[in-house]
FINUKOL-991239 format. One record per residue (C-alpha): residue number from 1; y, x, z. Coordinates in Angstrom, 3 decimals. Last residue first. Example, Ala and Ser with C-alpha at 12.3 -4.5 7.8 and 13.67 -1.06 7.14 Angstrom:
// FINUKOL-991239
  num         y         x         z
    2    -1.060    13.670     7.140
    1    -4.500    12.300     7.800
END
This chain:
// FINUKOL-991239
  num         y         x         z
  518    -0.399    24.501    29.694
  517    -0.803    21.212    31.467
  516    -4.382    20.664    30.536
  515    -5.753    17.335    31.643
  514    -6.747    15.976    28.222
  513   -10.513    15.714    28.720
  512   -13.589    16.394    26.515
  511   -16.827    15.097    28.081
  510   -18.807    15.067    24.846
  509   -17.030    17.222    22.266
  508   -14.743    15.431    19.796
  507   -15.677    16.197    16.112
  506   -18.737    13.995    15.939
  505   -16.866    10.934    17.343
  504   -14.081    11.547    14.856
  503   -16.426    11.822    11.902
  502   -18.289     8.638    12.844
  501   -14.987     6.768    13.218
  500   -13.761     8.146     9.902
  499   -16.728     6.690     8.019
  498   -16.558     3.380     9.891
  497   -12.856     3.045     9.173
  496   -13.178     3.714     5.466
  495   -16.048     1.186     5.181
  494   -14.043    -1.475     7.050
  493   -11.003    -0.919     4.845
  492   -13.047    -1.376     1.607
  491   -14.654    -4.598     3.043
  490   -11.206    -5.857     4.053
  489    -9.772    -5.175     0.604
  488   -12.514    -7.213    -1.011
  487   -11.878   -10.135     1.353
  486    -8.114    -9.955     0.860
  485    -8.625    -9.910    -2.939
  484   -10.654   -13.121    -2.723
  483    -7.979   -14.769    -0.514
  482    -5.214   -13.750    -2.887
  481    -7.085   -14.996    -5.935
  480    -7.708   -18.333    -4.292
  479    -4.019   -18.646    -3.328
  478    -2.881   -17.590    -6.836
  477    -5.245   -20.044    -8.561
  476    -4.102   -22.903    -6.302
  475    -0.434   -22.047    -6.963
  474    -0.862   -21.853   -10.686
  473    -2.746   -25.160   -10.789
  472    -0.011   -26.838    -8.696
  471     2.713   -25.554   -10.999
  470     0.907   -26.736   -14.063
  469     0.334   -30.225   -12.587
  468     4.054   -30.753   -11.859
  467     6.466   -27.824   -11.480
  466     6.904   -25.013   -13.998
  465     9.765   -23.238   -12.156
  464     8.227   -23.614    -8.791
  463     4.841   -22.455   -10.083
  462     6.403   -19.411   -11.775
  461     8.172   -18.433    -8.553
  460     5.035   -18.792    -6.545
  459     3.044   -16.738    -9.064
  458     5.647   -13.994    -8.873
  457     5.350   -13.873    -5.054
  456     1.557   -13.787    -5.392
  455     1.913   -10.667    -7.527
  454     1.521    -9.432   -11.177
  453    -0.762   -12.205   -12.339
  452     1.969   -14.834   -12.050
  451     4.458   -12.570   -13.839
  450     1.916   -11.911   -16.638
  449     1.392   -15.579   -17.132
  448     5.152   -16.273   -17.304
  447     5.718   -13.412   -19.723
  446     3.321   -14.830   -22.362
  445     0.981   -17.620   -21.536
  444     0.378   -20.252   -18.987
  443    -2.252   -22.805   -17.897
  442    -3.996   -19.960   -16.027
  441    -7.617   -19.187   -16.804
  440    -7.629   -15.890   -14.962
  439    -5.901   -14.540   -11.875
  438    -8.988   -12.864   -10.369
  437    -8.394    -9.509   -12.062
  436    -4.744    -9.461   -10.883
  435    -5.691   -10.181    -7.274
  434    -8.258    -7.327    -7.399
  433    -5.562    -4.938    -8.617
  432    -3.046    -6.157    -6.039
  431    -5.466    -5.812    -3.165
  430    -6.348    -2.275    -4.198
  429    -2.635    -1.499    -4.510
  428    -1.985    -2.874    -1.007
  427    -4.874    -0.864     0.250
  426    -3.485     2.401    -1.118
  425     0.299     1.874    -0.969
  424     0.525    -0.373     2.062
  423    -1.939     1.819     4.014
  422    -0.368     4.931     2.585
  421     2.943     4.100     4.103
  420     1.614     2.979     7.470
  419    -0.724     5.989     7.680
  418     1.971     8.326     6.535
  417     4.076     7.127     9.377
  416     1.541     7.732    12.153
  415    -0.036    10.878    10.691
  414     3.394    12.334    10.343
  413     4.308    11.089    13.794
  412     1.285    12.797    15.481
  411     1.586    16.008    13.399
  410     5.388    16.269    14.051
  409     5.099    15.534    17.743
  408     2.454    18.190    18.136
  407     4.639    20.692    16.262
  406     7.664    19.731    18.285
  405     5.699    20.483    21.484
  404     5.657    24.195    20.648
  403     7.663    25.367    23.695
  402     5.459    23.051    25.786
  401     2.261    24.770    24.875
  400     0.020    22.931    22.308
  399    -3.193    21.035    22.491
  398    -2.176    18.673    25.248
  397     0.249    16.908    22.912
  396    -2.298    16.319    20.221
  395    -5.023    15.045    22.589
  394    -2.646    12.682    24.347
  393    -1.404    11.398    21.001
  392    -4.967    10.710    19.911
  391    -5.889     8.722    23.027
  390    -2.741     6.646    22.590
  389    -3.353     6.067    18.867
  388    -6.988     5.124    19.148
  387    -6.671     2.729    22.064
  386    -3.569     0.845    20.887
  385    -4.832     0.773    17.276
  384    -8.170    -0.696    18.200
  383    -6.629    -3.331    20.433
  382    -4.128    -4.290    17.630
  381    -6.800    -4.423    14.993
  380    -9.042    -6.623    17.108
  379    -6.216    -8.953    18.002
  378    -5.101    -9.196    14.389
  377    -8.656   -10.104    13.237
  376    -8.932   -12.738    16.046
  375    -5.631   -14.227    14.812
  374    -6.885   -14.099    11.219
  373    -9.955   -16.138    12.156
  372    -7.786   -18.728    13.844
  371    -5.490   -18.725    10.737
  370    -7.971   -19.978     8.190
  369    -9.469   -18.059     5.258
  368   -10.311   -20.142     2.224
  367   -12.849   -18.648     2.030
  366   -15.204   -18.151     4.961
  365   -14.531   -15.150     7.180
  364   -16.931   -12.256     6.444
  363   -14.241    -9.841     5.184
  362   -11.768   -10.654     7.957
  361   -14.458   -10.211    10.625
  360   -15.471    -6.970     9.003
  359   -11.874    -5.786     9.084
  358   -11.538    -6.580    12.795
  357   -14.888    -4.993    13.648
  356   -13.872    -1.716    11.864
  355   -10.625    -1.624    13.915
  354   -12.496    -2.346    17.190
  353   -14.929     0.510    16.383
  352   -11.925     2.837    15.877
  351   -10.666     1.976    19.321
  350   -14.072     2.166    21.046
  349   -14.949     5.424    19.410
  348   -11.630     6.924    20.348
  347   -12.023     5.813    23.937
  346   -15.567     7.148    24.132
  345   -14.518    10.537    22.843
  344   -11.478    10.790    25.085
  343   -13.369    10.446    28.380
  342   -14.992     7.615    30.351
  341   -13.075     7.385    33.554
  340    -9.853     9.358    32.973
  339    -9.715     8.348    29.291
  338   -10.116     4.686    30.281
  337    -7.217     4.862    32.796
  336    -4.920     6.544    30.323
  335    -6.047     4.023    27.619
  334    -5.297     0.792    29.462
  333    -1.566     0.781    28.569
  332    -2.228     1.414    24.888
  331    -5.059    -1.171    24.556
  330    -3.177    -3.954    26.311
  329     0.053    -3.301    24.381
  328    -1.956    -3.233    21.167
  327    -3.612    -6.528    22.013
  326    -0.278    -8.226    22.584
  325     1.270    -6.769    19.414
  324    -1.729    -7.771    17.240
  323    -1.840   -11.266    18.692
  322     1.873   -11.527    17.775
  321     1.297   -11.757    13.974
  320     1.558   -15.546    14.104
  319     5.179   -15.403    15.398
  318     6.186   -13.411    12.313
  317     4.775   -16.020     9.959
  316     6.661   -18.748    11.811
  315     9.809   -16.694    11.716
  314     9.468   -15.997     7.899
  313     8.643   -19.735     7.251
  312     4.947   -20.635     6.791
  311     3.725   -21.714     3.394
  310     0.001   -21.111     3.972
  309    -0.735   -19.010     0.905
  308     2.715   -17.539     0.286
  307     4.069   -17.189     3.831
  306     0.980   -16.488     5.939
  305    -0.710   -14.473     3.179
  304     2.305   -12.297     2.646
  303     2.414   -11.495     6.359
  302    -1.315   -10.933     6.332
  301    -0.974    -8.405     3.461
  300     1.777    -6.334     5.073
  299     0.258    -6.600     8.645
  298    -3.140    -5.519     7.424
  297    -1.809    -2.618     5.355
  296     0.139    -1.120     8.177
  295    -2.580    -1.873    10.795
  294    -5.257    -0.088     8.851
  293    -3.256     2.898     7.674
  292    -1.907     3.184    11.228
  291    -5.345     3.524    12.664
  290    -6.494     5.871     9.963
  289    -3.639     8.339    10.320
  288    -3.930     8.323    14.087
  287    -7.664     8.813    13.991
  286    -7.452    11.655    11.512
  285    -4.824    13.490    13.653
  284    -6.914    12.955    16.819
  283   -10.114    14.163    15.163
  282    -8.360    17.329    13.897
  281    -7.035    18.080    17.352
  280   -10.446    17.392    18.975
  279   -12.108    19.742    16.522
  278    -9.776    22.683    16.987
  277    -9.608    24.228    13.481
  276    -6.668    21.906    12.820
  275    -4.641    23.981    15.312
  274    -4.990    26.853    12.951
  273    -2.354    25.038    10.838
  272     0.346    26.262    13.211
  271     3.163    24.250    11.728
  270     6.567    25.661    11.027
  269     4.956    29.082    11.497
  268     6.342    31.919    13.602
  267     4.217    34.997    12.873
  266     3.558    33.605     9.352
  265     0.478    34.403     7.267
  264    -1.417    31.215     8.227
  263     1.799    29.267     7.560
  262     2.092    30.574     3.975
  261    -1.583    29.606     3.224
  260    -1.034    26.130     4.622
  259     2.097    25.654     2.493
  258     0.332    26.930    -0.648
  257    -2.456    24.368    -0.057
  256     0.214    21.717     0.543
  255     1.863    22.646    -2.784
  254    -1.462    22.523    -4.637
  253    -2.436    19.136    -3.291
  252     0.984    17.619    -4.069
  251     1.003    19.121    -7.547
  250    -2.424    17.608    -8.270
  249    -1.157    14.174    -7.288
  248     2.006    14.607    -9.398
  247    -0.120    15.739   -12.370
  246    -2.364    12.690   -12.047
  245     0.747    10.445   -11.993
  244     2.345    12.241   -14.929
  243    -0.846    12.377   -16.979
  242    -1.297     8.580   -16.719
  241    -4.349     7.477   -14.855
  240    -2.648     4.445   -13.200
  239    -5.106     2.180   -11.418
  238    -2.846     1.171    -8.450
  237    -4.729     3.779    -6.323
  236    -3.650     6.375    -8.931
  235    -0.074     5.321    -8.498
  234     0.016     5.381    -4.701
  233    -2.106     8.489    -4.305
  232     0.110    10.427    -6.665
  231     3.290     9.335    -4.892
  230     1.838    10.195    -1.477
  229     0.715    13.627    -2.701
  228     4.131    14.276    -4.248
  227     5.844    13.234    -1.028
  226     3.657    15.482     1.059
  225     3.909    18.484    -1.234
  224     7.722    18.099    -1.771
  223     8.337    18.126     1.966
  222     5.774    20.781     2.969
  221     6.723    23.179     0.193
  220    10.416    22.817     0.955
  219     9.770    23.543     4.575
  218     7.802    26.645     3.699
  217    10.683    27.852     1.472
  216    13.052    27.094     4.419
  215    11.079    29.076     7.034
  214    13.403    28.495     9.978
  213    14.445    31.549    11.901
  212    12.800    32.346    15.178
  211    13.357    30.652    18.559
  210    12.513    32.686    21.668
  209    12.909    30.300    24.601
  208    11.853    27.376    22.343
  207    14.230    24.410    22.781
  206    14.893    21.792    25.345
  205    18.027    19.708    26.054
  204    17.950    17.090    28.799
  203    18.441    13.400    28.153
  202    20.572    11.222    30.422
  201    24.255    11.209    29.539
  200    24.098    11.831    25.764
  199    20.974     9.722    25.477
  198    22.645     6.726    27.149
  197    25.549     6.789    24.610
  196    23.157     7.371    21.745
  195    20.886     4.545    22.878
  194    23.675     2.016    23.224
  193    25.227     2.835    19.802
  192    21.809     2.768    18.051
  191    20.723    -0.485    19.627
  190    24.010    -2.113    18.639
  189    23.570    -0.955    15.009
  188    19.907    -1.745    14.358
  187    20.369    -5.509    14.161
  186    22.421    -4.986    10.997
  185    19.216    -3.888     9.185
  184    17.004    -6.987     9.586
  183    20.281    -8.973     9.318
  182    20.335    -8.026     5.614
  181    17.412   -10.422     5.000
  180    19.446   -13.567     5.759
  179    21.018   -14.824     8.924
  178    18.867   -17.587    10.389
  177    15.567   -17.323     8.573
  176    15.937   -13.578     7.982
  175    16.701   -12.872    11.600
  174    13.838   -14.887    12.982
  173    11.383   -13.499    10.509
  172    12.482    -9.883    10.929
  171    12.021   -10.117    14.681
  170     8.568   -11.569    14.160
  169     7.540    -9.117    11.367
  168     8.773    -6.184    13.468
  167     6.815    -7.387    16.477
  166     3.741    -5.451    15.348
  165     5.324    -2.127    14.372
  164     7.503    -2.154    17.479
  163     4.529    -3.099    19.649
  162     2.675    -0.066    18.291
  161     5.508     2.331    19.034
  160     6.193     0.772    22.440
  159     2.558     0.871    23.479
  158     2.303     4.392    22.202
  157     5.250     5.525    24.335
  156     3.869     3.679    27.361
  155     0.536     5.369    26.942
  154     2.295     8.675    26.405
  153     4.090     8.173    29.675
  152     0.806     7.386    31.446
  151    -0.805    10.567    29.967
  150     2.225    12.593    30.976
  149     1.939    11.344    34.555
  148    -1.629    12.594    34.599
  147    -0.704    15.959    33.046
  146     2.205    16.629    35.399
  145     5.021    18.331    33.554
  144     6.539    15.120    32.212
  143     9.936    16.055    30.711
  142     8.674    18.705    28.327
  141     5.783    16.815    26.650
  140     7.910    13.628    26.754
  139    10.587    15.529    24.894
  138     8.020    16.490    22.228
  137     6.972    12.906    21.831
  136    10.534    11.595    21.386
  135    11.687    14.576    19.267
  134     8.921    13.948    16.733
  133    10.321    10.501    16.126
  132    14.053    11.046    15.890
  131    14.687    13.495    13.083
  130    12.101    11.825    10.853
  129    13.672     8.481    11.666
  128    17.006     9.619    10.304
  127    15.422    10.830     7.051
  126    13.389     7.619     6.802
  125    16.462     5.506     7.258
  124    18.127     7.559     4.517
  123    15.256     6.683     2.113
  122    15.428     3.029     3.189
  121    19.108     3.010     2.255
  120    18.313     4.476    -1.105
  119    15.630     1.783    -1.676
  118    18.207    -0.812    -0.828
  117    20.727     0.791    -3.169
  116    18.206     0.758    -6.028
  115    17.067    -2.791    -5.389
  114    20.590    -4.015    -5.863
  113    23.435    -5.481    -3.787
  112    22.730    -3.434    -0.693
  111    25.039    -4.041     2.219
  110    22.291    -4.062     4.876
  109    20.674    -0.978     3.402
  108    23.752     1.209     3.497
  107    24.682    -0.100     6.951
  106    21.214     0.741     8.189
  105    21.680     4.207     6.839
  104    24.656     4.702     9.121
  103    22.625     3.708    12.145
  102    19.675     5.956    11.267
  101    22.153     8.856    10.701
  100    23.330     8.384    14.328
   99    19.690     8.326    15.430
   98    18.931    11.533    13.604
   97    21.838    13.375    15.215
   96    20.810    12.127    18.713
   95    17.215    13.265    18.308
   94    18.080    16.546    16.690
   93    20.388    17.535    19.460
   92    18.042    16.385    22.171
   91    15.214    18.395    20.672
   90    17.084    21.645    20.400
   89    17.587    24.286    17.720
   88    14.186    26.014    17.390
   87    11.663    23.479    18.548
   86    13.635    20.560    17.085
   85    13.892    22.312    13.770
   84    10.067    22.897    13.640
   83     9.448    19.229    14.436
   82    11.931    18.121    11.736
   81    10.249    20.323     9.141
   80     6.849    18.837     9.880
   79     8.373    15.326    10.039
   78    10.049    15.358     6.615
   77     7.202    14.011     4.440
   76     6.233    11.398     6.998
   75     9.758     9.911     7.120
   74     9.980     9.913     3.339
   73     6.643     8.116     3.038
   72     7.320     5.694     5.897
   71    10.620     4.532     4.453
   70     9.326     4.492     0.860
   69     6.741     1.892     2.016
   68     8.343    -1.526     1.870
   67    11.108    -1.030    -0.706
   66     8.745     1.102    -2.788
   65     6.140    -1.668    -2.913
   64     8.736    -4.208    -3.941
   63    10.143    -1.843    -6.550
   62     6.621    -1.611    -8.121
   61     6.358    -5.402    -8.357
   60     9.846    -5.794    -9.804
   59    12.870    -6.464    -7.589
   58    14.783    -9.743    -7.966
   57    17.644    -8.887    -5.455
   56    18.045   -12.278    -3.810
   55    14.791   -14.167    -4.331
   54    12.798   -10.926    -3.781
   53    14.691   -10.292    -0.512
   52    13.859   -13.749     0.789
   51    10.142   -13.229    -0.122
   50    10.215    -9.729     1.330
   49    11.719   -10.526     4.732
   48     8.361   -11.118     6.337
   47     7.193    -7.546     5.597
   46    10.713    -6.195     5.950
   45    10.310    -5.551     9.749
   44     7.174    -3.438     9.213
   43     8.263     0.285     9.328
   42    11.695    -0.653    10.713
   41    10.064    -1.857    13.881
   40     8.728     1.695    14.541
   39    12.258     3.211    14.310
   38    13.664     0.490    16.634
   37    10.946     0.796    19.197
   36    11.140     4.595    19.131
   35    14.847     4.548    19.960
   34    14.306     2.278    22.994
   33    11.203     4.281    23.973
   32    13.206     7.475    24.163
   31    15.900     5.925    26.315
   30    13.223     4.390    28.655
   29    11.488     7.755    28.882
   28    14.695     9.305    30.158
   27    14.950     6.631    32.849
   26    11.397     7.530    33.821
   25    12.281    11.262    33.986
   24    15.301    10.852    36.205
   23    13.718    12.524    39.240
   22    12.758    15.519    37.117
   21     9.381    16.869    38.166
   20     9.606    20.296    39.803
   19     8.207    22.963    37.504
   18     5.131    24.857    38.742
   17     5.419    28.538    39.607
   16     1.933    30.166    39.750
   15     3.219    33.431    38.316
   14     5.903    33.686    40.958
   13     9.467    33.922    39.658
   12    11.002    37.255    38.795
   11    12.423    36.091    35.497
   10    12.403    32.301    35.267
    9     9.062    30.825    34.128
    8     9.138    29.141    30.723
    7     6.633    26.504    30.002
    6     8.916    23.907    31.542
    5    11.244    24.591    28.666
    4    14.670    25.701    29.727
    3    17.247    23.136    30.481
    2    20.435    22.004    28.761
    1    22.731    19.248    29.977
END
């Protein structure tokens, strides 16, 4: 089924023609949300599976970080190109193609016998996810022609995306505990099959009424630029000042600058970078990036803390992250009502303020940190994410005409996924560096001492191997160092959130609303 964009008025129609809402629009939203839930879960589902995966595949510390965050970095790097492809060649077509690839990539990851194959599978998952995610938001822009209905649909969309990221650790924990870490990927297959079948029957096709050719040089600049930038940030944040890492960071900045220059000169850009001159649009992109950076890093570190410091099983650790999911659902679903009554600016400020409060609570919690304090932290972070992301998505979607909805979807999802990936890379690296510095005075030497300092997982393995008094001393040192590093990382996170919150509130005009239907 192919339909013209709602922005297109049939020849000879009245100028005030308004598209009739599709009676099946809520069923279409359900299909889109099912796919989004799966893609969002894959960003965090391995957090609780990491200890089991480490025991099986024996990845090094850097490989562990890549296994976790390469998915989000690849996905984020490809979203701009995917959004442009969906606008030109059809959003339904790209959505379904991407979801089939997502299923095939799940098989590659599930059957991995080495870290390299698992990382390759995660790369393919990122490629498939990049084709799916901008299509979901852009299809919502086309399917829901009424601005108020669209705000509610975006609230549901954001609730599902956020809940997926938050329940990923729980689902992963249950699957890993009963079936092994590969089950975290096998679970994707039945959802992929059901969603593709439903999507073929229910989803409409939309594309730009006057599609131009795809700017492949520009696409290459955006992909390589984003991935290079992310790589450089990852390694520099870890403390590496090697010429190769600094050069990669500089290359990423240069390529993205060239991409922006090329788009400004194009009559049919992959991404209209002029949109970022609109202050609400810029604020929304920054808020999304920051919100997911915060929740991505927090879920990663807290999942490790629950398992290694407190000894919970994967499913028990996942269950204890649910306060974030519940609060995110509440925040996302209440955002349309709040935006209508108090405006976008106030909702963004409230959301980012809740994020800052969550990190400050974590930083100020007595050491050793106990779970009740962490539960409050998770609730604050989930609430803040729900409010900030939903309001930001509504701003981004309302800023573009329907035929350019893929661009809004690409910006929203790029900020979302890069936030998760960079949160683990940047804040995870800061935590790792502080942990390393605090792991002193160990009753070990040589390779064992270095392995214990490298990560809390390595320290746990060394302690189990050593046993007795030595093992207990190593475990106590690792737990104390992990708590100290968590406190430092929370302070850094709170400072970043406060700075961006002030910037976002300044950028959004007082009384700004997202009621335009274009």
